[in-house]
C-alpha positions in Angstrom: -60.5 37.6 -93.8 -61.2 39.1 -97.1 -64.6 40.0 -98.4 -64.7 36.8 -100.4 -64.1 34.5 -97.0 -67.2 36.4 -95.6 -69.1 35.8 -98.8 -68.4 32.2 -98.7 -69.3 31.6 -95.1 -72.5 33.6 -95.6 -73.3 31.1 -98.8 -72.5 28.0 -96.7 -74.5 29.1 -93.5 -77.5 29.9 -95.8 -77.0 26.5 -97.6 -77.0 24.3 -94.6 -80.0 25.9 -93.3 -81.4 25.2 -96.6 -80.2 21.3 -96.1 -81.9 21.1 -92.6 -85.1 22.5 -93.7 -85.3 20.0 -96.7 -84.5 16.8 -95.0 -86.7 14.7 -92.8 -84.0 12.8 -91.3 -83.5 14.2 -87.5 -79.8 13.5 -87.3 -79.4 15.1 -90.6 -81.1 17.9 -89.8 -79.3 18.2 -86.4 -76.0 18.1 -88.4 -77.0 20.5 -90.9 -78.1 23.1 -88.2 -75.0 22.8 -86.2 -72.8 23.2 -89.2 -75.0 26.5 -90.1 -74.2 27.5 -86.6 -70.5 27.1 -86.9 -70.7 29.1 -90.1 -72.8 31.7 -88.2 -70.2 32.0 -85.6 -67.3 32.3 -87.8 -69.1 35.4 -89.1 -69.8 37.0 -86.1 -66.2 36.4 -85.1 -64.8 37.9 -88.2 -67.2 40.9 -88.3 -66.6 41.9 -84.8 -62.8 41.7 -85.1 -61.0 44.8 -85.7 -59.6 45.3 -89.2 -55.6 44.4 -89.4 -53.5 47.2 -90.4 -51.5 46.2 -93.5 -47.7 47.3 -93.4 
């Protein structure tokens, strides 16, 4: 993954958390929170993975 991917996932996680905080609908809030958690998990996986050597 590139730095651009990390930047995108970070941005999307933040946006989903903001969306969750703004909505009064409990179902929509839960969905936004779940999406934020998925982006967060992707970031954790990316950042925990060893760098790939380029040939």
